[in-house]
C-alpha positions in Angstrom: 2.3 19.0 18.7 0.7 19.4 15.3 1.6 23.1 15.2 5.3 22.4 15.6 7.5 22.4 12.5 10.6 20.2 12.4 13.9 21.9 11.4 14.3 19.0 9.0 12.7 15.7 8.0 14.1 12.6 6.5 12.2 11.1 3.5 13.0 8.8 0.6 13.5 10.6 -2.7 13.3 8.8 -6.0 16.5 9.3 -7.9 17.3 7.7 -11.2 18.7 4.2 -10.9 21.5 2.6 -12.9 20.4 2.0 -16.5 22.0 0.5 -19.6 19.9 2.7 -22.0 18.7 6.3 -22.0 15.6 6.9 -20.0 12.3 7.6 -21.7 8.6 8.1 -20.9 5.6 8.1 -23.2 3.0 10.8 -22.9 0.4 8.6 -24.7 -0.4 4.9 -24.8 2.4 3.3 -26.8 2.2 0.2 -29.0 1.2 -3.1 -27.3 4.0 -4.5 -25.3 5.9 -1.2 -25.1 6.2 0.0 -21.5 5.1 3.6 -20.6 8.6 4.2 -19.3 11.9 2.4 -18.8 12.9 4.6 -15.9 14.3 2.8 -12.9 14.2 4.5 -9.5 16.9 4.6 -6.8 15.1 5.6 -3.6 17.4 7.4 -1.2 16.7 8.7 2.3 17.5 12.4 2.4 17.5 15.1 5.0 15.1 17.9 3.8 15.6 21.1 5.7 13.1 23.8 6.6 13.9 26.6 4.2 11.9 29.3 6.0 14.8 30.5 8.2 16.7 31.2 5.0 14.0 33.0 3.1 15.9 36.3 3.1 19.1 34.7 1.7 17.5 32.7 -1.2 18.0 33.8 -4.8 17.1 32.4 -8.2 20.6 33.0 -9.3 22.3 31.3 -6.3 20.2 28.5 -4.9 17.8 28.4 -7.9 14.6 29.0 -5.9 12.9 31.4 -3.5 9.7 31.8 -1.4 7.6 34.9 -1.7 4.4 36.2 -0.1 2.1 36.9 -3.1 -1.6 37.3 -2.6 -3.8 36.7 -5.7 -7.2 37.9 -6.9 -8.0 34.5 -8.4 -11.1 33.0 -6.8 -11.2 29.6 -8.6 -7.9 28.1 -9.9 -9.9 25.4 -11.7 -11.4 28.1 -14.0 -9.1 28.1 -17.0 -10.3 31.5 -18.2 -9.8 33.1 -14.8 -6.3 31.7 -14.5 -5.3 33.0 -17.9 -6.9 36.5 -17.5 -6.2 37.1 -13.8 -3.4 34.9 -12.6 -1.1 35.1 -15.7 -0.9 38.9 -15.5 -0.2 38.8 -11.8 2.7 36.4 -12.3 4.1 38.3 -15.3 4.3 41.5 -13.1 5.9 39.4 -10.3 8.5 37.8 -12.5 9.5 41.1 -14.1 9.8 42.7 -10.7 11.9 39.9 -9.2 14.2 39.3 -12.2 14.3 42.4 -14.3 13.3 40.5 -17.4 12.5 42.6 -20.4 9.8 40.2 -21.6 7.8 37.4 -19.8 6.0 34.7 -21.8 3.7 32.5 -19.8 3.0 29.4 -21.8 1.2 26.8 -19.6 0.1 25.7 -16.2 -0.6 22.4 -14.4 -3.0 21.7 -11.5 -2.0 18.9 -9.2 -4.0 16.9 -6.7 -3.6 13.1 -6.2 -7.2 12.6 -5.0 -8.7 14.5 -8.0 -6.3 12.9 -10.5 -7.2 9.4 -9.3 -10.9 10.2 -9.9 -10.2 11.9 -13.3 -11.7 15.2 -12.1 -11.0 18.8 -12.9 -8.0 18.1 -15.1 -5.7 17.6 -12.1 -2.6 15.5 -12.3 -0.8 13.7 -9.5 2.3 15.2 -7.9 5.5 14.1 -9.5 7.5 11.8 -7.2 10.8 11.5 -8.9 13.8 13.8 -8.8 13.8 15.9 -12.0 14.2 19.2 -13.7 11.7 20.4 -16.3 14.1 21.4 -19.0 17.5 20.4 -20.3 20.4 22.2 -22.1 18.7 21.1 -25.3 15.0 21.5 -24.5 15.3 25.0 -23.0 16.3 26.6 -26.3 13.9 24.4 -28.2 11.0 25.8 -26.1 11.9 29.3 -27.4 11.8 28.0 -31.0 8.5 26.3 -30.4 6.8 29.4 -29.0 8.2 32.4 -30.9 8.3 33.3 -34.5 11.6 32.3 -36.1 13.0 35.8 -36.4 12.2 36.7 -32.8 13.4 33.3 -31.6 16.8 33.8 -33.3 17.1 37.2 -31.6 16.1 36.0 -28.2 18.4 33.0 -28.4 21.3 35.3 -28.8 20.6 36.9 -25.5 20.1 35.6 -22.0 16.8 33.8 -21.3 15.5 31.6 -18.6 12.6 29.4 -17.7 11.0 29.5 -14.2 8.1 27.8 -12.6 5.8 29.5 -10.1 4.4 26.9 -7.6 1.4 27.8 -5.4 -0.9 25.8 -3.1 -4.6 26.3 -3.9 -5.4 26.1 -0.2 -3.3 25.8 2.9 -1.6 24.8 4.9 0.0 22.1 2.8 0.2 19.0 4.9 0.6 16.3 2.3 3.1 15.8 -0.6 5.1 19.1 -0.2 7.7 20.1 -2.7 11.4 19.4 -2.0 14.0 21.5 -3.9 17.7 21.0 -4.2 20.1 23.9 -3.8 21.4 24.3 -7.3 24.9 25.0 -6.0 25.1 21.3 -4.8 24.2 19.8 -8.2 27.0 18.5 -10.4 26.6 18.4 -14.2 27.1 14.6 -14.2 24.0 14.3 -11.9 21.7 15.3 -14.7 20.6 12.7 -17.2 18.3 13.6 -20.2 15.0 11.8 -20.1 13.1 11.7 -23.4 9.4 12.5 -23.3 7.7 10.9 -26.2 4.5 12.6 -27.5 2.6 11.6 -30.6 3.8 14.5 -32.7 7.2 15.4 -31.1 9.7 14.5 -28.4 10.5 16.6 -25.4 13.2 16.3 -22.8 13.6 16.7 -19.1 16.4 15.9 -16.7 16.3 13.0 -14.3 18.9 13.1 -11.6 21.3 10.5 -10.1 22.0 10.5 -6.4 24.8 12.7 -5.2 25.6 12.8 -1.4 26.4 16.5 -1.8 22.8 17.4 -2.6 21.3 19.7 -0.1 17.5 19.6 0.0 14.9 22.1 1.3 11.2 22.6 1.6 8.8 25.1 3.0 6.5 23.5 5.6 2.8 24.4 5.7 2.7 26.6 2.7 -0.3 28.8 2.4 -2.4 30.0 -0.6 -0.7 33.4 -0.5 2.8 32.0 -0.8 4.6 31.1 -4.0 7.9 29.3 -4.8 9.8 30.5 -7.8 11.9 27.7 -9.2 14.5 28.1 -12.0 14.4 25.2 -14.4 16.7 26.7 -17.2 19.1 29.6 -17.6 21.1 30.2 -20.7 23.8 32.1 -18.8 27.1 30.2 -18.3 28.6 32.6 -15.8 28.2 30.5 -12.7 24.7 31.4 -11.7 22.1 28.6 -11.1 20.9 27.0 -14.3 18.9 23.9 -13.3 17.1 23.2 -10.0 16.0 19.6 -9.4 12.9 19.0 -7.3 10.2 16.5 -6.4 7.2 15.9 -4.3 7.8 13.7 -1.2 6.0 11.9 1.5 6.4 14.0 4.6 6.8 11.7 7.7 5.3 14.5 9.9 2.1 14.7 7.8 -1.0 14.0 10.1 -3.1 10.9 9.4 -5.7 11.5 6.7 -4.2 14.9 5.8 -6.1 16.5 2.9 -4.5 15.9 -0.5 -2.3 18.8 -1.6 -3.8 20.9 -4.3 -1.4 23.1 -6.2 -0.8 25.0 -9.5 2.5 25.4 -11.3 2.9 28.0 -14.0 5.7 27.9 -16.5 7.2 31.0 -18.1 10.1 32.1 -20.3 12.0 35.2 -19.2 13.8 37.2 -21.9 16.5 39.7 -20.9 17.8 42.9 -22.5 20.6 42.9 -25.1 23.3 43.6 -22.6 22.9 40.1 -21.1 24.3 37.6 -23.6 23.5 33.9 -23.5 
């Protein structure tokens, strides 16, 4: 029945394949003859478990992600001004309440919908269908330097800080291209490979991930508009808590035919902690 939710599904996830050179991707049209990316994929069938039965056990510091009920006053997520003036303050309060952060700096957001992206409408991008993490051990601190004045950046880099994404459907239930998230405790450091993002004026860096049979994947079936996933993409702490959480959109084999394209928003933020928490 369409209303039933499987305890797990099996889907192919695009890991990073074997490569002789470091992976890179351009964020603009490169010179003639230069490929947009040299990344090679290694598709692997993976069991992706329903995370809803575990909601009460999930933690940003253990698994690296959590699901929360979080209604919003936003009427139109495609209205840039409304997102910044209404949604950003909502998420700042949420992040402080969940993590105890002293300061929250929200610095950007991305709207995703494959159908709109293909038509070039409303600034939407397609869901990302490769296993990745948004920041690396190098690009996490660099983001702080990019966004703060030098004196404050130096101060904050001497204390614990983190970067999290907040992921929300614009409408529900999500039936197409849901988000799969790997339990951070099952990720080995050797799984994470820096992937250079080449912009016209700078280079960024994310992690691609190689296959590891120990990876344990989860998703939250049929997410609704009043639900959010908090996803930790960087933590400066080296005390054993989750630091990076790989994730990807995937093709759900239980999606009904002609399911509406998933529409979602992800908001990225830096969390800065008090002086007692060292980096």
